[in-house]
TIZA-384890 format. One record per residue (C-alpha): x, y, z; residue in three letters. Coordinates in steps of 0.2 Angstrom, whole numbers, padded with zeros to 4 digits, always signed. Layout:
N
XYZALA;...
//
This chain:
308
-0056+0226-0073MET;-0064+0242-0065ASP;-0078+0234-0055VAL;-0083+0250-0048GLN;-0087+0257-0066LEU;-0097+0242-0069ALA;-0107+0245-0054ARG;-0110+0263-0058GLN;-0116+0258-0075LEU;-0128+0245-0068SER;-0135+0259-0056ARG;-0137+0270-0071LEU;-0147+0257-0080VAL;-0157+0253-0064GLY;-0161+0272-0062GLN;-0168+0274-0080ILE;-0178+0258-0077SER;-0188+0266-0063THR;-0194+0279-0076ILE;-0195+0268-0092VAL;-0202+0252-0084VAL;-0201+0235-0091GLY;-0188+0239-0104LYS;-0172+0235-0096ARG;-0164+0226-0112PRO;-0168+0241-0122GLN;-0161+0253-0109ILE;-0145+0242-0109GLU;-0143+0244-0127ASP;-0145+0263-0126CYS;-0132+0264-0113VAL;-0120+0253-0123ALA;-0123+0263-0138CYS;-0118+0279-0129LEU;-0103+0271-0121LEU;-0097+0265-0139ALA;-0098+0283-0145GLY;-0112+0279-0158GLY;-0130+0285-0161HIS;-0146+0277-0157LEU;-0162+0275-0168LEU;-0178+0270-0160ILE;-0192+0264-0172GLU;-0209+0262-0164ASP;-0227+0269-0164VAL;-0230+0285-0154PRO;-0232+0285-0136GLY;-0222+0270-0130VAL;-0209+0280-0121GLY;-0195+0285-0134LYS;-0194+0303-0128THR;-0195+0299-0110THR;-0180+0287-0112LEU;-0170+0300-0120ALA;-0174+0313-0107HIS;-0171+0301-0093THR;-0154+0296-0100LEU;-0148+0314-0101ALA;-0154+0318-0084THR;-0146+0303-0076SER;-0129+0308-0084LEU;-0131+0327-0081GLY;-0129+0330-0099LEU;-0136+0345-0109GLY;-0152+0339-0118PHE;-0161+0347-0133ARG;-0176+0340-0142ARG;-0181+0344-0160VAL;-0197+0340-0168GLN;-0194+0335-0186PHE;-0208+0341-0198THR;-0210+0343-0216ALA;-0205+0361-0216ASP;-0190+0360-0204LEU;-0174+0367-0212MET;-0156+0363-0209PRO;-0153+0380-0201SER;-0166+0375-0188ASP;-0154+0362-0183LEU;-0137+0369-0185ILE;-0140+0387-0182GLY;-0140+0404-0191VAL;-0129+0419-0192SER;-0139+0435-0188VAL;-0133+0453-0192PHE;-0131+0463-0176GLU;-0131+0481-0178ARG;-0122+0485-0162ALA;-0108+0474-0167LYS;-0109+0479-0185ASP;-0106+0460-0189ALA;-0114+0444-0192PHE;-0115+0433-0176VAL;-0118+0415-0176PHE;-0133+0408-0165HIS;-0130+0390-0162PRO;-0144+0378-0165GLY;-0150+0363-0155PRO;-0137+0352-0163VAL;-0124+0360-0150PHE;-0131+0349-0136ALA;-0123+0333-0128GLN;-0139+0323-0130VAL;-0150+0328-0146LEU;-0167+0320-0148LEU;-0171+0320-0166ALA;-0190+0316-0164ASP;-0199+0308-0178GLU;-0184+0311-0189ILE;-0192+0303-0204ASN;-0206+0316-0205ARG;-0193+0329-0211ALA;-0187+0330-0229GLY;-0171+0322-0235PRO;-0162+0338-0236LYS;-0165+0341-0217THR;-0161+0323-0213GLN;-0144+0324-0222SER;-0140+0340-0211ALA;-0136+0328-0197LEU;-0124+0317-0207LEU;-0108+0328-0204GLU;-0113+0331-0185ALA;-0116+0312-0182MET;-0100+0306-0191GLU;-0087+0320-0188GLU;-0093+0327-0172GLN;-0093+0344-0180GLN;-0103+0356-0191VAL;-0098+0368-0205SER;-0105+0385-0205VAL;-0100+0398-0218GLU;-0083+0390-0221ASN;-0079+0388-0203GLU;-0079+0371-0194THR;-0086+0371-0176LEU;-0084+0357-0164PRO;-0099+0349-0155LEU;-0098+0346-0137PRO;-0092+0330-0129LYS;-0100+0318-0128PRO;-0112+0320-0142PHE;-0126+0308-0143PHE;-0140+0308-0156VAL;-0156+0298-0152ILE;-0167+0298-0167GLY;-0185+0292-0166THR;-0195+0287-0181GLN;-0212+0281-0184ASN;-0216+0265-0195PRO;-0214+0269-0213SER;-0232+0265-0217ASP;-0238+0279-0207GLN;-0244+0295-0216LEU;-0232+0309-0218GLY;-0215+0299-0217THR;-0200+0299-0228TYR;-0189+0284-0228PRO;-0171+0287-0221LEU;-0158+0286-0234PRO;-0145+0271-0232GLU;-0131+0284-0228SER;-0141+0291-0214GLN;-0146+0274-0207LEU;-0128+0268-0207ASP;-0124+0283-0195ARG;-0134+0275-0182PHE;-0125+0262-0172LEU;-0140+0253-0166LEU;-0158+0252-0170ARG;-0170+0246-0156ILE;-0189+0245-0154THR;-0197+0248-0137LEU;-0214+0240-0140GLY;-0229+0240-0129TYR;-0226+0237-0111PRO;-0231+0220-0103ASP;-0247+0220-0091ARG;-0237+0223-0075ALA;-0227+0237-0082ALA;-0242+0245-0090GLU;-0251+0244-0073ARG;-0236+0253-0065GLU;-0238+0267-0078LEU;-0256+0268-0075LEU;-0255+0270-0056THR;-0239+0280-0056GLY;-0237+0299-0057GLY;-0230+0310-0071ASP;-0215+0301-0078ARG;-0207+0317-0085ARG;-0208+0325-0069ALA;-0201+0310-0060ALA;-0186+0310-0073ALA;-0182+0328-0069LEU;-0181+0324-0051ALA;-0167+0311-0054LEU;-0149+0315-0049ARG;-0135+0311-0060PRO;-0126+0294-0058VAL;-0111+0298-0068LEU;-0103+0315-0072GLY;-0097+0320-0089THR;-0079+0317-0085ASP;-0083+0299-0079GLU;-0094+0296-0094LEU;-0079+0301-0106LEU;-0068+0290-0096ALA;-0080+0275-0098ALA;-0080+0278-0116GLN;-0061+0277-0116GLN;-0062+0261-0106ALA;-0072+0253-0119VAL;-0057+0254-0131LEU;-0047+0244-0119ALA;-0058+0229-0118VAL;-0049+0215-0126ARG;-0056+0205-0141ALA;-0046+0188-0143ALA;-0042+0181-0161ASP;-0055+0168-0159ALA;-0068+0181-0156LEU;-0062+0191-0171LEU;-0063+0175-0181ASP;-0081+0173-0176TYR;-0086+0191-0180LEU;-0078+0189-0197GLN;-0087+0173-0200ALA;-0103+0182-0197LEU;-0098+0197-0208ILE;-0094+0184-0222ALA;-0111+0176-0220ALA;-0120+0193-0223THR;-0110+0194-0239ARG;-0113+0177-0245SER;-0129+0181-0254GLY;-0138+0167-0245VAL;-0146+0179-0232TRP;-0145+0197-0238PHE;-0144+0206-0254VAL;-0128+0215-0249GLU;-0117+0212-0235GLY;-0110+0222-0221LEU;-0096+0235-0224SER;-0080+0235-0214PRO;-0087+0251-0205ARG;-0102+0241-0199ALA;-0090+0227-0193GLY;-0080+0239-0183ILE;-0096+0246-0176ALA;-0102+0229-0170VAL;-0086+0226-0161LEU;-0086+0243-0153ARG;-0103+0240-0145VAL;-0099+0222-0140ALA;-0084+0229-0130ARG;-0096+0242-0122ALA;-0108+0227-0117ARG;-0093+0218-0110ALA;-0088+0233-0100LEU;-0106+0235-0093MET;-0105+0216-0088ALA;-0088+0219-0078GLY;-0077+0210-0090ARG;-0061+0216-0099ASP;-0064+0204-0114TYR;-0078+0202-0127VAL;-0087+0185-0127ALA;-0097+0178-0141PRO;-0113+0181-0131ASP;-0109+0200-0132ASP;-0109+0199-0151ILE;-0125+0188-0152GLN;-0134+0199-0140ALA;-0131+0215-0150ILE;-0130+0209-0168LEU;-0148+0211-0173PRO;-0149+0229-0166GLN;-0132+0233-0174ALA;-0134+0227-0192ILE;-0153+0223-0196ALA;-0156+0241-0201HIS;-0141+0240-0213ARG;-0146+0225-0222LEU;-0160+0219-0234THR;-0165+0201-0234PRO;-0164+0191-0250VAL;-0180+0189-0260ALA;-0191+0175-0254GLY;-0184+0175-0236ALA;-0201+0177-0229GLY;-0193+0186-0214ARG;-0189+0203-0208GLY;-0171+0209-0207ALA;-0171+0206-0188VAL;-0177+0188-0189GLU;-0165+0185-0204GLN;-0151+0190-0193VAL;-0156+0179-0179ARG;-0157+0164-0191ALA;-0140+0168-0198MET;-0133+0169-0181VAL;-0140+0151-0177GLU;-0132+0145-0193ALA;-0115+0151-0190VAL;-0105+0141-0178PRO;-0094+0148-0164ILE;-0076+0144-0167PRO;
//
């Protein structure tokens, strides 16, 4: 196992934690999501550090960063780009939009209409966009961090199931504890401090780490456990509809990333359990009368399914 890589990843998490204080578990989830080649959805109230986390991650990896504020009048062309006729060239020239960034922050994604939300689907799934019958590849790595406000706030549109399924993980930052909040109150400008950070990993090293995730082993017994969990979601006892095969593959991929971050070349049941609520709760609806939210229902299901 590459111990040096695990140490670099630990340094990465530690550096981000100096800016986004008191949120190390969520930062680890964010890094694991990136290593697994997925996209991250952060759902929380405004002002708890969602944008700061995205900006700090990009700076700590030396990646190109763009932020798009989603609003009701945002159009798909505002994301993808537009072709403009240039008289000097006597031709239309494509001007790329912010989607051509390595880290794209889709801020308050659920404030835009469904048409604009769906403009990200091809980019997130296929790592490419189609413009005027031409397919254009997106940079590597390509990592979308979507933030959304709680659905009960004014001016929000629920994300469609197809879009939610494109996000590998959904996390919540929550309010800081007392010690972390005191550090925020007495510290300086967090955005300025983030800009002063030096990259911990280069782009080539990050791409190599993403490939290393694929080499992490998953034993047959571990796959039996994962399949038992997937089967439980489909039993009708816990959720209205169960997980798709794509969701199961996503869970295994991010569990491999967590194992890599821990310096192991194999996936353990703890990796599955630690990541499962963040990886599947946004894809599931609890059965009627459950009396629990999706995250709590997933945790209850995990406790009920034995480890082989």
